[in-house]
C-alpha positions in Angstrom: -21.7 -28.8 -7.7 -22.2 -27.7 -11.4 -19.2 -29.8 -12.6 -20.8 -32.9 -11.1 -24.1 -32.2 -13.0 -22.2 -31.7 -16.2 -20.3 -35.0 -15.8 -23.5 -36.9 -14.9 -25.3 -35.7 -18.0 -22.5 -35.4 -20.6 -19.6 -37.4 -19.3 -16.1 -36.3 -18.1 -14.8 -35.6 -21.6 -16.7 -32.3 -21.8 -15.3 -30.9 -18.5 -12.3 -29.0 -20.1 -14.7 -27.2 -22.4 -17.1 -26.6 -19.5 -14.4 -25.0 -17.3 -13.2 -22.9 -20.2 -16.5 -21.4 -21.0 -17.4 -21.0 -17.3 -14.2 -19.0 -16.9 -15.1 -16.8 -19.9 -18.6 -16.1 -18.5 -17.1 -15.4 -15.0 -14.8 -12.8 -16.4 -17.8 -11.0 -17.9 -19.2 -10.7 -14.4 -22.2 -12.8 -15.4 -21.8 -15.5 -12.7 -22.2 -15.2 -9.0 -21.9 -17.9 -6.3 -24.1 -18.2 -3.3 -23.6 -20.0 0.0 -26.9 -21.0 1.7 -27.8 -22.0 5.2 -31.3 -23.4 5.9 -32.3 -22.4 2.3 -31.4 -18.8 2.8 -28.4 -17.1 1.2 -25.7 -16.1 3.8 -23.0 -15.0 1.3 -22.7 -14.1 -2.3 -19.5 -14.0 -4.4 -19.4 -11.5 -7.1 -16.7 -11.3 -9.8 -15.6 -7.7 -10.5 -13.2 -7.7 -13.4 -12.0 -9.8 -16.4 -8.6 -10.3 -14.7 -10.2 -12.7 -12.2 -8.2 -15.8 -11.7 -9.8 -18.5 -9.4 -7.9 -20.4 -6.7 -8.4 -23.9 -8.0 -6.8 -25.8 -5.1 -9.9 -26.5 -3.1 -10.3 -26.8 0.6 -9.1 -30.1 2.1 -11.2 -31.0 5.2 -8.2 -31.4 7.5 -6.1 -28.5 6.2 -6.0 -25.2 8.1 -6.9 -22.0 6.4 -6.7 -18.3 7.4 -8.0 -15.0 6.0 -5.6 -13.4 3.7 -3.8 -10.6 5.5 -4.7 -8.4 2.5 -8.5 -9.0 3.0 -10.5 -5.8 3.7 -14.0 -5.7 5.1 -16.2 -2.6 4.5 -19.8 -1.5 4.3 -21.5 -1.3 0.9 -25.2 -0.8 0.2 -26.3 -2.2 3.5 -24.1 -5.3 3.5 -20.6 -6.1 4.7 -18.2 -6.8 1.8 -15.0 -8.7 1.9 -12.4 -8.1 -0.8 -8.7 -8.1 -1.5 -6.3 -6.4 -4.0 -5.1 -9.9 -4.8 -8.6 -10.9 -6.0 -10.9 -9.5 -8.6 -13.9 -10.8 -6.7 -15.7 -9.6 -3.6 -17.8 -11.5 -1.1 -21.1 -10.0 0.2 -21.9 -11.2 3.7 -25.7 -11.4 3.9 -26.1 -13.1 7.3 -24.5 -13.0 10.7 -23.5 -16.6 10.5 -21.2 -15.9 7.6 -19.6 -13.0 9.5 -19.2 -15.2 12.5 -17.4 -17.8 10.4 -15.0 -15.2 9.2 -14.1 -14.4 12.8 -13.0 -18.0 13.1 -10.7 -17.5 10.1 -8.8 -14.7 11.8 -6.6 -17.6 13.0 -5.7 -20.8 11.1 -8.5 -23.3 11.4 -10.1 -26.3 9.6 -13.6 -26.7 8.3 -14.6 -28.3 11.6 -13.1 -25.4 13.6 -14.9 -22.8 11.4 -18.2 -24.7 11.7 -17.9 -24.8 15.5 -16.9 -21.2 16.0 -19.4 -19.9 13.5 -22.2 -22.1 14.8 -23.0 -23.5 11.3 -23.2 -27.0 9.9 -19.9 -28.4 8.5 -21.4 -28.4 5.0 -22.1 -24.7 5.2 -18.7 -23.9 6.6 -17.2 -26.1 3.8 -19.2 -24.2 1.1 -18.2 -20.8 2.5 -14.5 -21.7 2.8 -14.6 -23.1 -0.7 -16.0 -19.9 -2.1 -13.4 -17.9 -0.1 -10.6 -20.0 -1.5 -12.0 -19.7 -5.0 -11.8 -15.9 -4.6 -8.3 -16.1 -3.0 -9.6 -14.5 0.2 -8.2 -17.3 2.4 -4.8 -18.9 2.2 -3.4 -22.2 3.6 -1.4 -22.0 6.8 1.3 -24.3 8.0 2.0 -25.6 11.6 3.8 -22.3 12.4 0.8 -20.3 11.1 2.8 -19.1 8.1 1.2 -18.6 4.8 2.5 -18.1 1.2 1.7 -14.4 1.7 4.5 -14.2 4.3 7.3 -15.1 1.8 9.7 -12.2 2.0 10.7 -12.4 -1.7 7.3 -11.4 -2.9 4.1 -10.6 -1.1 5.8 -10.5 2.3 7.3 -7.1 1.4 3.9 -5.5 0.9 2.1 -3.7 3.6 -1.7 -4.4 3.4 -2.6 -0.7 3.1 0.0 -0.1 0.4 -1.3 -3.0 -1.8 -4.9 -2.0 -1.3 -4.1 1.6 -2.3 -2.2 0.4 -5.3 -5.1 -1.9 -6.4 -7.8 0.7 -6.0 -5.9 3.6 -7.6 -5.5 1.6 -10.8 -8.2 0.1 -13.1 -8.6 -3.5 -14.0 -9.1 -5.3 -10.6 -12.3 -3.8 -9.2 -15.7 -2.6 -10.4 -15.6 1.0 -9.2 -16.5 3.2 -12.1 -13.9 5.6 -13.3 -16.4 8.2 -14.3 -15.4 11.8 -13.7 -17.4 14.6 -12.2 -19.7 12.3 -10.2 -20.5 15.3 -7.8 -21.2 17.7 -10.6 -24.9 18.1 -9.8 -24.7 17.7 -6.0 -21.7 19.6 -4.7 -20.0 22.8 -5.9 -16.3 22.6 -6.5 -13.9 24.5 -4.3 -12.4 27.7 -5.6 -9.0 27.5 -7.3 -7.4 29.6 -4.5 -8.0 29.0 -0.8 -9.6 31.9 1.0 -7.2 34.1 2.9 -6.2 33.0 6.4 -4.9 36.3 7.8 -6.0 39.9 7.7 -2.3 41.0 8.0 -0.3 39.2 5.3 3.4 39.7 4.9 4.2 40.9 1.4 7.1 39.0 -0.4 9.5 40.5 -2.8 8.8 39.7 -6.5 12.1 38.8 -8.1 13.0 40.2 -11.5 13.0 37.8 -14.3 16.2 39.1 -15.9 17.9 38.9 -12.5 16.9 35.2 -12.2 18.0 34.3 -15.7 21.4 36.0 -15.2 22.1 34.3 -11.9 20.9 30.8 -12.7 23.4 28.2 -13.8 22.5 26.2 -17.0 19.6 23.7 -16.7 21.8 20.7 -17.2 24.1 21.9 -14.4 21.1 22.3 -12.1 19.7 18.9 -13.0 23.0 17.0 -12.6 23.8 18.9 -9.4 20.4 18.2 -7.7 20.8 16.3 -4.4 19.4 16.2 -0.9 21.4 18.4 1.5 20.7 18.1 5.2 23.4 20.5 6.6 22.9 24.2 6.8 24.9 27.4 7.4 24.0 28.2 11.0 25.7 31.5 10.9 23.8 32.7 7.8 20.3 31.2 7.8 18.0 31.5 4.8 16.6 35.0 4.3 13.0 36.2 3.8 14.1 37.5 0.4 15.4 34.0 -0.6 12.3 32.3 0.7 10.1 34.7 -1.2 12.0 34.2 -4.4 11.8 30.4 -3.9 8.0 30.4 -3.4 7.5 32.8 -6.3 9.5 30.6 -8.7 7.9 27.3 -7.5 4.3 27.9 -6.5 2.9 31.3 -7.4 -0.5 31.7 -9.2 0.3 32.7 -12.8 -3.3 32.8 -14.1 -6.8 31.9 -13.0 -9.0 30.2 -15.6 -12.8 30.5 -15.2 -15.1 27.6 -16.1 -16.8 27.7 -19.5 -19.5 25.1 -18.6 -18.4 22.9 -21.5 -14.8 21.7 -21.5 -13.9 23.2 -18.1 -16.5 22.7 -15.4 -14.6 24.2 -12.5 -12.3 27.2 -11.8 -8.7 26.2 -12.7 -5.3 28.0 -12.6 -1.8 27.9 -14.0 1.3 27.7 -11.8 5.0 26.9 -12.3 4.5 23.2 -11.8 2.0 20.8 -13.5 -1.0 19.6 -11.6 -3.6 16.9 -12.3 -6.6 18.4 -14.1 -5.4 21.9 -13.3 -6.9 21.5 -9.8 -3.9 22.7 -7.9 -5.1 21.4 -4.6 -1.8 21.7 -2.8 -1.2 24.4 -0.3 2.2 25.4 1.2 2.8 26.2 4.8 6.4 27.3 5.7 7.2 26.2 9.2 9.9 28.7 10.1 12.5 28.0 12.8 15.3 30.3 11.6 14.9 32.8 8.8 16.5 36.2 8.7 13.7 38.8 8.4 10.9 36.5 9.5 9.8 35.5 13.0 9.5 31.9 14.1 6.1 30.5 13.4 3.9 28.8 10.8 2.8 30.7 7.8 0.5 30.0 4.8 1.7 31.0 1.4 -1.0 32.8 -0.6 -0.1 32.2 -4.3 -2.3 34.9 -5.9 -0.9 37.9 -4.1 2.5 36.3 -3.2 2.3 36.9 0.6 2.8 34.9 3.8 -0.1 34.7 6.2 0.9 34.2 9.8 -0.9 31.4 11.7 -1.8 32.8 15.1 -0.1 31.4 18.2 1.8 28.9 16.1 5.4 29.7 17.2 5.3 27.5 20.4 4.6 24.4 18.2 7.6 25.0 15.9 10.2 23.2 18.0 8.0 20.1 18.3 7.5 20.1 14.5 11.2 20.5 14.0 11.9 17.5 16.2 9.3 15.6 14.2 11.3 16.3 11.0 14.5 15.1 12.8 12.8 11.8 13.5 11.5 11.6 9.9 14.9 12.3 8.4 17.0 10.5 11.0 19.5 13.3 10.9 20.8 15.9 13.4 21.2 19.6 13.3 18.8 22.5 13.7 16.3 23.0 10.8 15.7 26.4 9.3 12.4 26.0 7.3 10.2 23.1 6.6 7.7 23.5 3.9 4.6 21.5 4.9 2.4 20.7 1.9 -1.3 20.1 2.4 -4.1 19.1 0.0 -7.6 20.4 -0.2 -9.0 17.0 -1.0 -12.3 18.1 -2.4 -10.5 20.0 -5.2 -9.4 16.7 -6.7 -12.2 14.4 -5.5 -14.8 16.6 -7.2 -13.4 15.6 -10.5 -11.7 12.2 -10.1 -13.5 9.2 -8.8 -11.4 6.6 -6.9 -8.0 8.0 -8.1 -8.0 11.4 -6.4 -5.5 10.5 -3.7 -3.2 8.8 -6.1 -3.3 12.0 -8.2 -2.5 14.1 -5.1 0.6 12.1 -4.3 1.8 12.4 -7.9 1.3 16.1 -7.7 3.4 16.2 -4.5 6.2 14.4 -6.3 6.1 16.9 -9.1 6.2 19.8 -6.7 9.1 18.1 -4.8 11.1 18.0 -8.1 10.3 21.7 -8.8 11.5 22.5 -5.2 14.7 20.6 -5.8 15.6 22.2 -9.1 14.8 25.8 -8.0 16.6 25.4 -4.7 19.7 24.0 -6.5 19.6 26.9 -9.0 19.5 29.3 -6.1 22.3 27.6 -4.2 20.0 26.6 -1.3 19.9 23.3 0.6 16.8 21.2 -0.3 15.7 17.8 1.1 12.4 16.1 0.8 11.0 14.1 3.8 9.4 10.8 3.7 6.7 11.5 6.3 5.1 13.8 8.8 2.6 14.1 11.6 -0.6 15.2 9.9 -2.6 15.3 13.2 -0.1 17.5 14.9 0.0 19.9 12.0 -3.8 19.9 11.6 -4.3 20.7 15.3 -1.9 23.7 15.3 -3.2 25.2 12.0 -6.8 24.3 12.6 -7.4 22.0 9.6 -10.0 19.3 9.6 -8.2 16.0 8.8 -10.6 14.9 6.0 -10.8 18.3 4.4 -7.3 19.6 4.3 -4.3 17.6 5.7 -0.6 17.5 5.3 0.6 15.1 2.5 4.3 16.1 2.2 7.2 17.9 3.9 10.3 19.5 2.4 13.3 21.0 4.3 14.9 24.2 3.0 17.8 26.3 4.3 21.0 28.0 3.5 23.7 25.7 2.2 26.6 25.1 4.6 30.1 25.9 3.1 31.0 22.2 3.2 28.0 21.3 1.1 28.9 23.8 -1.7 
């Protein structure tokens, strides 16, 4: 290896300086490492970010190693790439023998085991595993097949998908460019308002501003009184008028802003809650089980004309969706209205590269808080849910999963006397 060449020519005393400067050059992304088999490269390690920290432990021939449970394999520019949110490097698999060796590392194995299963010489398996260890893409395993990543006090609490999402939605650990508007010259942005979904919308009452201000308690009272309420007044369900006022105060379209071709490159809007880049990709679909003045079914809220658009033939699916919310909330009792929030993904992805879904989830949180405060001010019972069945909702409403899909659910109803 390079350190052996340096020692042979300059003596061991220069090794500390050598490793220091090697690390500096690595962090600049100017060094790659190749693994060769029969004089052809089979794998190449590429360092992506200055935060790279190598695993300096080395691979002992008799030790057993296994792929990190956070390692992710994907296709990039005609090659398979292996990377991990715990590493600032990625391994390009250039040959089938390297991929076969990785299959061996799905279970704890030694260099000899990896060489046999991957059908490569031990020296090649040793080189590949050394590079993998250097990039923290493999970890040591004990006799019980446990690794340091399984320790419950630290990494053991992370789900692999969560840590990957966290690493990719922040800068500093990967080489994806954070440039905006990457699709500016190839794809037109979606309009600020979704096209109408029904030819027979249900008009909603527009509340008077003076009536709202007179009826609302002080802001501090609302903020301090905000809490999740899961019990409802079954004798007096929420009314269509209350639902209309709630949607008007939380999600109506206040203004459409046309692009100017300079600072604003896409149609934007203003609404009662803040949204990343003014994209306002979130749509609201009230799933109505019990609401005085409104039939059971699923509706789409159209924010520009403040109407509800019925989704045809959706009423039979409402009981199933309500049972799904009971499972998600782990609570009993009939639900009145569940506001299903979807995202038109292209609205955000057109502008933000690599961080669009993170922005969407932040927008959902902002909308949740707006829901909570307005519901509290109106004396309604609000409760955010932690999950929902996106496939079920998409099938009923007719939404392609990758174009528009549910990203949040919020229960709303009349407050039971005991909850007041």
